[in-house]
PDB file with one MODEL, atoms N, CA, C and O in Angstrom:
MODEL        1
ATOM      1  N   MET A   1     -21.136  19.519 -36.177  1.00  0.00           N
ATOM      2  CA  MET A   1     -19.927  19.050 -34.338  1.00  0.00           C
ATOM      3  C   MET A   1     -21.384  18.727 -33.335  1.00  0.00           C
ATOM      4  O   MET A   1     -22.536  19.116 -33.530  1.00  0.00           O
ATOM      5  N   SER A   2     -20.929  18.022 -32.413  1.00  0.00           N
ATOM      6  CA  SER A   2     -22.251  17.741 -31.620  1.00  0.00           C
ATOM      7  C   SER A   2     -22.248  18.716 -30.387  1.00  0.00           C
ATOM      8  O   SER A   2     -21.169  19.239 -30.107  1.00  0.00           O
ATOM      9  N   SER A   3     -23.315  19.000 -29.650  1.00  0.00           N
ATOM     10  CA  SER A   3     -23.342  20.343 -28.754  1.00  0.00           C
ATOM     11  C   SER A   3     -22.670  19.853 -27.868  1.00  0.00           C
ATOM     12  O   SER A   3     -22.201  20.794 -27.228  1.00  0.00           O
ATOM     13  N   TYR A   4     -22.144  18.327 -27.195  1.00  0.00           N
ATOM     14  CA  TYR A   4     -21.281  18.462 -26.396  1.00  0.00           C
ATOM     15  C   TYR A   4     -19.911  18.845 -27.033  1.00  0.00           C
ATOM     16  O   TYR A   4     -19.041  18.887 -26.163  1.00  0.00           O
ATOM     17  N   ARG A   5     -19.462  19.130 -28.246  1.00  0.00           N
ATOM     18  CA  ARG A   5     -18.114  19.567 -28.003  1.00  0.00           C
ATOM     19  C   ARG A   5     -17.927  20.775 -28.418  1.00  0.00           C
ATOM     20  O   ARG A   5     -16.775  21.148 -28.638  1.00  0.00           O
ATOM     21  N   LYS A   6     -19.075  21.685 -28.623  1.00  0.00           N
ATOM     22  CA  LYS A   6     -19.130  23.258 -28.862  1.00  0.00           C
ATOM     23  C   LYS A   6     -19.057  23.455 -27.555  1.00  0.00           C
ATOM     24  O   LYS A   6     -18.092  24.156 -27.252  1.00  0.00           O
ATOM     25  N   ASN A   7     -19.726  23.095 -26.642  1.00  0.00           N
ATOM     26  CA  ASN A   7     -19.643  23.466 -25.599  1.00  0.00           C
ATOM     27  C   ASN A   7     -18.587  22.986 -24.018  1.00  0.00           C
ATOM     28  O   ASN A   7     -18.694  23.203 -22.811  1.00  0.00           O
ATOM     29  N   MET A   8     -17.742  22.352 -24.785  1.00  0.00           N
ATOM     30  CA  MET A   8     -16.743  21.235 -23.803  1.00  0.00           C
ATOM     31  C   MET A   8     -15.934  22.255 -23.156  1.00  0.00           C
ATOM     32  O   MET A   8     -15.330  21.883 -22.150  1.00  0.00           O
ATOM     33  N   ASN A   9     -15.747  23.905 -23.656  1.00  0.00           N
ATOM     34  CA  ASN A   9     -15.134  24.364 -22.617  1.00  0.00           C
ATOM     35  C   ASN A   9     -15.740  24.677 -21.250  1.00  0.00           C
ATOM     36  O   ASN A   9     -15.202  25.175 -20.261  1.00  0.00           O
ATOM     37  N   HIS A  10     -16.689  24.362 -21.395  1.00  0.00           N
ATOM     38  CA  HIS A  10     -17.852  24.997 -19.820  1.00  0.00           C
ATOM     39  C   HIS A  10     -17.890  24.125 -19.109  1.00  0.00           C
ATOM     40  O   HIS A  10     -18.452  24.352 -18.038  1.00  0.00           O
ATOM     41  N   TYR A  11     -17.393  22.883 -19.311  1.00  0.00           N
ATOM     42  CA  TYR A  11     -17.537  21.784 -18.301  1.00  0.00           C
ATOM     43  C   TYR A  11     -15.995  21.701 -17.854  1.00  0.00           C
ATOM     44  O   TYR A  11     -14.965  21.680 -18.529  1.00  0.00           O
ATOM     45  N   PRO A  12     -16.229  21.658 -16.383  1.00  0.00           N
ATOM     46  CA  PRO A  12     -14.715  21.243 -15.507  1.00  0.00           C
ATOM     47  C   PRO A  12     -13.781  20.011 -16.047  1.00  0.00           C
ATOM     48  O   PRO A  12     -14.294  19.031 -16.588  1.00  0.00           O
ATOM     49  N   HIS A  13     -12.848  20.096 -15.921  1.00  0.00           N
ATOM     50  CA  HIS A  13     -12.043  19.189 -16.315  1.00  0.00           C
ATOM     51  C   HIS A  13     -11.439  18.084 -15.218  1.00  0.00           C
ATOM     52  O   HIS A  13     -11.127  18.560 -14.126  1.00  0.00           O
ATOM     53  N   SER A  14     -11.344  17.381 -15.313  1.00  0.00           N
ATOM     54  CA  SER A  14     -11.074  16.341 -14.427  1.00  0.00           C
ATOM     55  C   SER A  14      -9.593  16.318 -13.919  1.00  0.00           C
ATOM     56  O   SER A  14      -9.139  15.668 -12.978  1.00  0.00           O
ATOM     57  N   SER A  15      -8.962  17.160 -14.742  1.00  0.00           N
ATOM     58  CA  SER A  15      -7.365  16.679 -14.491  1.00  0.00           C
ATOM     59  C   SER A  15      -7.040  17.676 -13.397  1.00  0.00           C
ATOM     60  O   SER A  15      -6.119  17.467 -12.607  1.00  0.00           O
ATOM     61  N   GLN A  16      -7.966  19.003 -13.344  1.00  0.00           N
ATOM     62  CA  GLN A  16      -7.913  19.879 -12.397  1.00  0.00           C
ATOM     63  C   GLN A  16      -7.579  19.417 -10.767  1.00  0.00           C
ATOM     64  O   GLN A  16      -8.415  18.649 -10.292  1.00  0.00           O
ATOM     65  N   TYR A  17      -6.694  19.723 -10.071  1.00  0.00           N
ATOM     66  CA  TYR A  17      -6.225  19.287  -8.679  1.00  0.00           C
ATOM     67  C   TYR A  17      -7.191  20.620  -7.596  1.00  0.00           C
ATOM     68  O   TYR A  17      -7.292  21.808  -7.904  1.00  0.00           O
ATOM     69  N   THR A  18      -7.685  20.070  -6.546  1.00  0.00           N
ATOM     70  CA  THR A  18      -7.898  20.869  -5.656  1.00  0.00           C
ATOM     71  C   THR A  18      -7.125  20.716  -4.555  1.00  0.00           C
ATOM     72  O   THR A  18      -6.688  19.583  -4.355  1.00  0.00           O
ATOM     73  N   PRO A  19      -6.927  21.333  -4.008  1.00  0.00           N
ATOM     74  CA  PRO A  19      -6.198  21.071  -2.716  1.00  0.00           C
ATOM     75  C   PRO A  19      -6.396  20.143  -1.809  1.00  0.00           C
ATOM     76  O   PRO A  19      -5.428  19.632  -1.246  1.00  0.00           O
ATOM     77  N   TYR A  20      -7.565  19.805  -1.543  1.00  0.00           N
ATOM     78  CA  TYR A  20      -8.348  18.665  -1.228  1.00  0.00           C
ATOM     79  C   TYR A  20      -8.036  17.450  -1.622  1.00  0.00           C
ATOM     80  O   TYR A  20      -7.611  16.565  -0.880  1.00  0.00           O
ATOM     81  N   GLN A  21      -8.254  17.347  -2.926  1.00  0.00           N
ATOM     82  CA  GLN A  21      -7.634  15.871  -3.924  1.00  0.00           C
ATOM     83  C   GLN A  21      -6.214  15.808  -3.499  1.00  0.00           C
ATOM     84  O   GLN A  21      -5.858  14.775  -2.933  1.00  0.00           O
ATOM     85  N   HIS A  22      -5.402  16.699  -3.675  1.00  0.00           N
ATOM     86  CA  HIS A  22      -3.965  16.316  -3.118  1.00  0.00           C
ATOM     87  C   HIS A  22      -3.741  16.052  -2.062  1.00  0.00           C
ATOM     88  O   HIS A  22      -2.931  15.138  -1.904  1.00  0.00           O
ATOM     89  N   TYR A  23      -4.304  16.670  -0.900  1.00  0.00           N
ATOM     90  CA  TYR A  23      -4.421  16.047   0.777  1.00  0.00           C
ATOM     91  C   TYR A  23      -4.639  14.543   0.479  1.00  0.00           C
ATOM     92  O   TYR A  23      -3.750  13.691   0.486  1.00  0.00           O
ATOM     93  N   TYR A  24      -6.447  14.267   0.118  1.00  0.00           N
ATOM     94  CA  TYR A  24      -6.905  12.774   0.154  1.00  0.00           C
ATOM     95  C   TYR A  24      -6.148  12.070  -0.471  1.00  0.00           C
ATOM     96  O   TYR A  24      -6.162  10.977   0.095  1.00  0.00           O
ATOM     97  N   ALA A  25      -5.226  12.035  -1.641  1.00  0.00           N
ATOM     98  CA  ALA A  25      -4.591  11.145  -2.579  1.00  0.00           C
ATOM     99  C   ALA A  25      -3.290  11.142  -1.443  1.00  0.00           C
ATOM    100  O   ALA A  25      -2.975  10.006  -1.092  1.00  0.00           O
ATOM    101  N   LYS A  26      -2.547  12.191  -0.864  1.00  0.00           N
ATOM    102  CA  LYS A  26      -1.431  11.799   0.033  1.00  0.00           C
ATOM    103  C   LYS A  26      -1.853  11.015   1.463  1.00  0.00           C
ATOM    104  O   LYS A  26      -1.088  10.442   2.239  1.00  0.00           O
ATOM    105  N   GLU A  27      -3.125  11.151   1.553  1.00  0.00           N
ATOM    106  CA  GLU A  27      -3.531  10.471   2.998  1.00  0.00           C
ATOM    107  C   GLU A  27      -3.955   8.707   2.427  1.00  0.00           C
ATOM    108  O   GLU A  27      -3.776   7.710   3.127  1.00  0.00           O
ATOM    109  N   ALA A  28      -4.477   8.702   1.155  1.00  0.00           N
ATOM    110  CA  ALA A  28      -5.165   7.592   0.433  1.00  0.00           C
ATOM    111  C   ALA A  28      -3.773   6.406   0.719  1.00  0.00           C
ATOM    112  O   ALA A  28      -3.809   5.321   1.301  1.00  0.00           O
ATOM    113  N   ASP A  29      -2.622   7.105   0.068  1.00  0.00           N
ATOM    114  CA  ASP A  29      -1.101   6.705   0.241  1.00  0.00           C
ATOM    115  C   ASP A  29      -0.620   6.075   1.099  1.00  0.00           C
ATOM    116  O   ASP A  29      -0.004   5.009   1.090  1.00  0.00           O
ATOM    117  N   ARG A  30      -0.960   6.878   2.022  1.00  0.00           N
ATOM    118  CA  ARG A  30       0.079   6.385   3.735  1.00  0.00           C
ATOM    119  C   ARG A  30      -0.949   5.731   4.109  1.00  0.00           C
ATOM    120  O   ARG A  30      -0.659   5.331   5.237  1.00  0.00           O
ATOM    121  N   ILE A  31      -2.241   5.287   3.781  1.00  0.00           N
ATOM    122  CA  ILE A  31      -3.437   4.281   4.524  1.00  0.00           C
ATOM    123  C   ILE A  31      -2.633   3.428   3.790  1.00  0.00           C
ATOM    124  O   ILE A  31      -1.630   2.940   4.311  1.00  0.00           O
ATOM    125  N   LEU A  32      -2.988   3.153   2.488  1.00  0.00           N
ATOM    126  CA  LEU A  32      -2.527   2.061   1.616  1.00  0.00           C
ATOM    127  C   LEU A  32      -1.180   1.374   2.315  1.00  0.00           C
ATOM    128  O   LEU A  32      -1.205   0.395   3.060  1.00  0.00           O
ATOM    129  N   THR A  33       0.186   2.231   1.836  1.00  0.00           N
ATOM    130  CA  THR A  33       1.206   2.265   2.884  1.00  0.00           C
ATOM    131  C   THR A  33       1.100   1.351   4.484  1.00  0.00           C
ATOM    132  O   THR A  33       2.079   0.676   4.804  1.00  0.00           O
ATOM    133  N   THR A  34       0.379   1.376   5.029  1.00  0.00           N
ATOM    134  CA  THR A  34       0.638   1.366   6.278  1.00  0.00           C
ATOM    135  C   THR A  34      -0.481  -0.151   6.233  1.00  0.00           C
ATOM    136  O   THR A  34      -0.505  -0.790   7.285  1.00  0.00           O
ATOM    137  N   MET A  35      -0.999  -0.464   5.540  1.00  0.00           N
ATOM    138  CA  MET A  35      -2.103  -1.342   5.604  1.00  0.00           C
ATOM    139  C   MET A  35      -1.333  -2.498   4.972  1.00  0.00           C
ATOM    140  O   MET A  35      -1.652  -3.678   5.117  1.00  0.00           O
ATOM    141  N   SER A  36      -0.256  -2.048   4.233  1.00  0.00           N
ATOM    142  CA  SER A  36       0.258  -3.592   2.903  1.00  0.00           C
ATOM    143  C   SER A  36       1.293  -3.731   4.057  1.00  0.00           C
ATOM    144  O   SER A  36       1.464  -4.913   4.356  1.00  0.00           O
ATOM    145  N   THR A  37       2.259  -2.583   5.011  1.00  0.00           N
ATOM    146  CA  THR A  37       3.074  -3.126   6.050  1.00  0.00           C
ATOM    147  C   THR A  37       2.891  -3.843   6.580  1.00  0.00           C
ATOM    148  O   THR A  37       3.509  -4.907   6.618  1.00  0.00           O
ATOM    149  N   ASN A  38       1.528  -3.377   7.480  1.00  0.00           N
ATOM    150  CA  ASN A  38       1.041  -4.598   8.863  1.00  0.00           C
ATOM    151  C   ASN A  38       0.564  -5.712   8.054  1.00  0.00           C
ATOM    152  O   ASN A  38       1.038  -6.769   8.470  1.00  0.00           O
ATOM    153  N   PHE A  39      -0.116  -5.842   7.162  1.00  0.00           N
ATOM    154  CA  PHE A  39       0.070  -7.140   6.370  1.00  0.00           C
ATOM    155  C   PHE A  39       1.050  -8.171   6.283  1.00  0.00           C
ATOM    156  O   PHE A  39       1.040  -9.342   6.662  1.00  0.00           O
ATOM    157  N   ASN A  40       2.129  -7.281   5.542  1.00  0.00           N
ATOM    158  CA  ASN A  40       3.316  -8.311   5.605  1.00  0.00           C
ATOM    159  C   ASN A  40       3.384  -8.678   6.707  1.00  0.00           C
ATOM    160  O   ASN A  40       2.926  -9.792   6.963  1.00  0.00           O
ATOM    161  N   LYS A  41       3.765  -8.168   7.378  1.00  0.00           N
ATOM    162  CA  LYS A  41       4.296  -8.682   8.945  1.00  0.00           C
ATOM    163  C   LYS A  41       3.534  -9.908   9.671  1.00  0.00           C
ATOM    164  O   LYS A  41       4.034 -10.985   9.996  1.00  0.00           O
ATOM    165  N   GLN A  42       2.167  -9.468   9.848  1.00  0.00           N
ATOM    166  CA  GLN A  42       1.530 -10.512  10.465  1.00  0.00           C
ATOM    167  C   GLN A  42       1.943 -11.637   9.241  1.00  0.00           C
ATOM    168  O   GLN A  42       2.500 -12.668   9.616  1.00  0.00           O
ATOM    169  N   HIS A  43       1.689 -11.458   7.863  1.00  0.00           N
ATOM    170  CA  HIS A  43       1.863 -12.723   7.601  1.00  0.00           C
ATOM    171  C   HIS A  43       3.360 -13.725   7.860  1.00  0.00           C
ATOM    172  O   HIS A  43       3.469 -14.945   7.986  1.00  0.00           O
ATOM    173  N   LEU A  44       4.484 -12.547   7.874  1.00  0.00           N
ATOM    174  CA  LEU A  44       5.806 -13.361   8.259  1.00  0.00           C
ATOM    175  C   LEU A  44       5.882 -13.421   9.538  1.00  0.00           C
ATOM    176  O   LEU A  44       6.957 -13.831   9.975  1.00  0.00           O
ATOM    177  N   LYS A  45       4.625 -12.984  10.713  1.00  0.00           N
ATOM    178  CA  LYS A  45       4.548 -13.441  12.153  1.00  0.00           C
ATOM    179  C   LYS A  45       3.984 -15.146  11.944  1.00  0.00           C
ATOM    180  O   LYS A  45       4.358 -16.164  12.525  1.00  0.00           O
ATOM    181  N   SER A  46       3.152 -14.988  11.083  1.00  0.00           N
ATOM    182  CA  SER A  46       2.424 -16.353  10.659  1.00  0.00           C
ATOM    183  C   SER A  46       3.422 -17.553   9.816  1.00  0.00           C
ATOM    184  O   SER A  46       3.222 -18.763   9.922  1.00  0.00           O
ATOM    185  N   LEU A  47       4.145 -17.148   9.263  1.00  0.00           N
ATOM    186  CA  LEU A  47       5.507 -18.275   8.745  1.00  0.00           C
ATOM    187  C   LEU A  47       6.571 -18.036   9.659  1.00  0.00           C
ATOM    188  O   LEU A  47       7.582 -18.699   9.426  1.00  0.00           O
ATOM    189  N   ILE A  48       6.611 -17.351  10.531  1.00  0.00           N
ATOM    190  CA  ILE A  48       7.830 -17.694  11.193  1.00  0.00           C
ATOM    191  C   ILE A  48       6.961 -18.945  12.586  1.00  0.00           C
ATOM    192  O   ILE A  48       7.494 -19.936  13.086  1.00  0.00           O
ATOM    193  N   ASP A  49       5.674 -18.451  12.840  1.00  0.00           N
ATOM    194  CA  ASP A  49       5.618 -19.417  13.604  1.00  0.00           C
ATOM    195  C   ASP A  49       5.409 -20.955  13.049  1.00  0.00           C
ATOM    196  O   ASP A  49       5.428 -21.997  13.704  1.00  0.00           O
ATOM    197  N   HIS A  50       5.248 -20.811  11.948  1.00  0.00           N
ATOM    198  CA  HIS A  50       4.773 -22.219  11.334  1.00  0.00           C
ATOM    199  C   HIS A  50       6.172 -22.913  10.981  1.00  0.00           C
ATOM    200  O   HIS A  50       6.252 -24.135  10.857  1.00  0.00           O
ATOM    201  N   ALA A  51       7.238 -22.085  10.831  1.00  0.00           N
ATOM    202  CA  ALA A  51       8.663 -22.513  10.730  1.00  0.00           C
ATOM    203  C   ALA A  51       9.029 -23.253  12.068  1.00  0.00           C
ATOM    204  O   ALA A  51       9.360 -24.438  12.019  1.00  0.00           O
ATOM    205  N   LEU A  52       8.983 -22.666  13.100  1.00  0.00           N
ATOM    206  CA  LEU A  52       8.859 -22.874  14.568  1.00  0.00           C
ATOM    207  C   LEU A  52       8.267 -23.949  14.891  1.00  0.00           C
ATOM    208  O   LEU A  52       8.872 -24.571  15.763  1.00  0.00           O
ATOM    209  N   ASP A  53       7.321 -24.418  14.535  1.00  0.00           N
ATOM    210  CA  ASP A  53       6.616 -25.464  14.254  1.00  0.00           C
ATOM    211  C   ASP A  53       7.008 -26.651  13.339  1.00  0.00           C
ATOM    212  O   ASP A  53       6.554 -27.743  13.678  1.00  0.00           O
ATOM    213  N   ASN A  54       7.583 -26.615  12.515  1.00  0.00           N
ATOM    214  CA  ASN A  54       8.004 -27.758  12.021  1.00  0.00           C
ATOM    215  C   ASN A  54       9.364 -27.749  12.109  1.00  0.00           C
ATOM    216  O   ASN A  54       9.969 -28.547  11.393  1.00  0.00           O
ATOM    217  N   ARG A  55      10.060 -26.932  12.918  1.00  0.00           N
ATOM    218  CA  ARG A  55      11.427 -27.164  13.553  1.00  0.00           C
ATOM    219  C   ARG A  55      12.751 -26.567  12.040  1.00  0.00           C
ATOM    220  O   ARG A  55      13.850 -27.061  11.789  1.00  0.00           O
ATOM    221  N   ASP A  56      12.069 -25.439  11.362  1.00  0.00           N
ATOM    222  CA  ASP A  56      12.892 -25.595  10.283  1.00  0.00           C
ATOM    223  C   ASP A  56      13.444 -24.379  10.513  1.00  0.00           C
ATOM    224  O   ASP A  56      12.849 -23.304  10.429  1.00  0.00           O
ATOM    225  N   GLU A  57      14.825 -24.583  10.865  1.00  0.00           N
ATOM    226  CA  GLU A  57      15.933 -23.391  11.277  1.00  0.00           C
ATOM    227  C   GLU A  57      16.265 -22.812  10.425  1.00  0.00           C
ATOM    228  O   GLU A  57      16.378 -21.626  10.735  1.00  0.00           O
ATOM    229  N   GLU A  58      16.578 -23.071   9.135  1.00  0.00           N
ATOM    230  CA  GLU A  58      16.703 -22.289   8.042  1.00  0.00           C
ATOM    231  C   GLU A  58      15.898 -21.190   7.579  1.00  0.00           C
ATOM    232  O   GLU A  58      16.188 -19.998   7.471  1.00  0.00           O
ATOM    233  N   GLN A  59      14.935 -21.749   7.350  1.00  0.00           N
ATOM    234  CA  GLN A  59      13.513 -21.090   6.966  1.00  0.00           C
ATOM    235  C   GLN A  59      13.469 -19.948   8.234  1.00  0.00           C
ATOM    236  O   GLN A  59      13.262 -18.747   8.061  1.00  0.00           O
ATOM    237  N   PHE A  60      13.656 -20.451   9.238  1.00  0.00           N
ATOM    238  CA  PHE A  60      13.329 -18.982  10.754  1.00  0.00           C
ATOM    239  C   PHE A  60      14.114 -18.367  10.406  1.00  0.00           C
ATOM    240  O   PHE A  60      13.808 -17.176  10.457  1.00  0.00           O
ATOM    241  N   TYR A  61      15.264 -18.597   9.964  1.00  0.00           N
ATOM    242  CA  TYR A  61      16.295 -17.230   9.910  1.00  0.00           C
ATOM    243  C   TYR A  61      16.158 -16.454   8.750  1.00  0.00           C
ATOM    244  O   TYR A  61      16.485 -15.270   8.840  1.00  0.00           O
ATOM    245  N   GLU A  62      15.685 -16.936   7.537  1.00  0.00           N
ATOM    246  CA  GLU A  62      15.346 -16.385   6.531  1.00  0.00           C
ATOM    247  C   GLU A  62      14.233 -15.417   6.782  1.00  0.00           C
ATOM    248  O   GLU A  62      14.492 -14.230   6.584  1.00  0.00           O
ATOM    249  N   LEU A  63      13.201 -15.698   7.132  1.00  0.00           N
ATOM    250  CA  LEU A  63      12.060 -15.047   7.632  1.00  0.00           C
ATOM    251  C   LEU A  63      11.967 -14.002   8.815  1.00  0.00           C
ATOM    252  O   LEU A  63      11.305 -12.967   8.733  1.00  0.00           O
ATOM    253  N   THR A  64      12.707 -14.386   9.937  1.00  0.00           N
ATOM    254  CA  THR A  64      12.968 -13.163  10.456  1.00  0.00           C
ATOM    255  C   THR A  64      14.058 -11.901  10.293  1.00  0.00           C
ATOM    256  O   THR A  64      14.129 -10.775  10.785  1.00  0.00           O
ATOM    257  N   THR A  65      15.036 -12.823   9.156  1.00  0.00           N
ATOM    258  CA  THR A  65      16.046 -11.632   8.830  1.00  0.00           C
ATOM    259  C   THR A  65      14.779 -10.303   7.705  1.00  0.00           C
ATOM    260  O   THR A  65      14.905  -9.115   7.409  1.00  0.00           O
ATOM    261  N   ALA A  66      13.928 -11.117   7.477  1.00  0.00           N
ATOM    262  CA  ALA A  66      12.917 -10.348   6.660  1.00  0.00           C
ATOM    263  C   ALA A  66      11.718  -9.555   7.195  1.00  0.00           C
ATOM    264  O   ALA A  66      11.162  -8.589   6.673  1.00  0.00           O
ATOM    265  N   TYR A  67      11.410 -10.246   8.483  1.00  0.00           N
ATOM    266  CA  TYR A  67      11.127  -9.274   9.523  1.00  0.00           C
ATOM    267  C   TYR A  67      11.563  -8.517   9.822  1.00  0.00           C
ATOM    268  O   TYR A  67      10.740  -7.603   9.868  1.00  0.00           O
ATOM    269  N   ASN A  68      12.602  -8.171  10.154  1.00  0.00           N
ATOM    270  CA  ASN A  68      13.662  -7.428  10.858  1.00  0.00           C
ATOM    271  C   ASN A  68      13.732  -6.245   9.786  1.00  0.00           C
ATOM    272  O   ASN A  68      13.411  -5.086  10.048  1.00  0.00           O
ATOM    273  N   LYS A  69      14.165  -6.657   8.626  1.00  0.00           N
ATOM    274  CA  LYS A  69      14.298  -5.561   7.931  1.00  0.00           C
ATOM    275  C   LYS A  69      12.515  -4.825   7.363  1.00  0.00           C
ATOM    276  O   LYS A  69      12.305  -3.684   6.951  1.00  0.00           O
ATOM    277  N   LEU A  70      11.844  -5.572   7.486  1.00  0.00           N
ATOM    278  CA  LEU A  70      10.372  -4.777   7.002  1.00  0.00           C
ATOM    279  C   LEU A  70      10.013  -3.623   8.798  1.00  0.00           C
ATOM    280  O   LEU A  70       9.714  -2.432   8.708  1.00  0.00           O
ATOM    281  N   TYR A  71      10.115  -4.180   9.859  1.00  0.00           N
ATOM    282  CA  TYR A  71      10.243  -3.540  10.997  1.00  0.00           C
ATOM    283  C   TYR A  71      11.063  -2.498  11.201  1.00  0.00           C
ATOM    284  O   TYR A  71      10.747  -1.586  11.965  1.00  0.00           O
ATOM    285  N   ASN A  72      12.319  -2.527  10.474  1.00  0.00           N
ATOM    286  CA  ASN A  72      12.874  -1.144  10.731  1.00  0.00           C
ATOM    287  C   ASN A  72      12.842  -0.248   9.433  1.00  0.00           C
ATOM    288  O   ASN A  72      13.665   0.517   8.930  1.00  0.00           O
ATOM    289  N   THR A  73      11.922  -0.534   9.184  1.00  0.00           N
ATOM    290  CA  THR A  73      11.516   0.868   7.618  1.00  0.00           C
ATOM    291  C   THR A  73      10.237   1.639   7.920  1.00  0.00           C
ATOM    292  O   THR A  73       9.834   2.497   7.134  1.00  0.00           O
TER     293      THR A  73
ENDMDL
END
């Protein structure tokens, strides 16, 4: 048996969570959600502008409905 296996119990396991790791995981999730939502809003705004420029009424209504759903969440 290798010396690593013999002394395996002496090393900290990576699966143990500290309160800071739990906090950072929640904060990272919140930041990523916010960034994703902001990106989607900006992207929909640019698509809405493009639909207005092309005078595509059907696409405009579809995109504004999607934007309103995203904005209200």
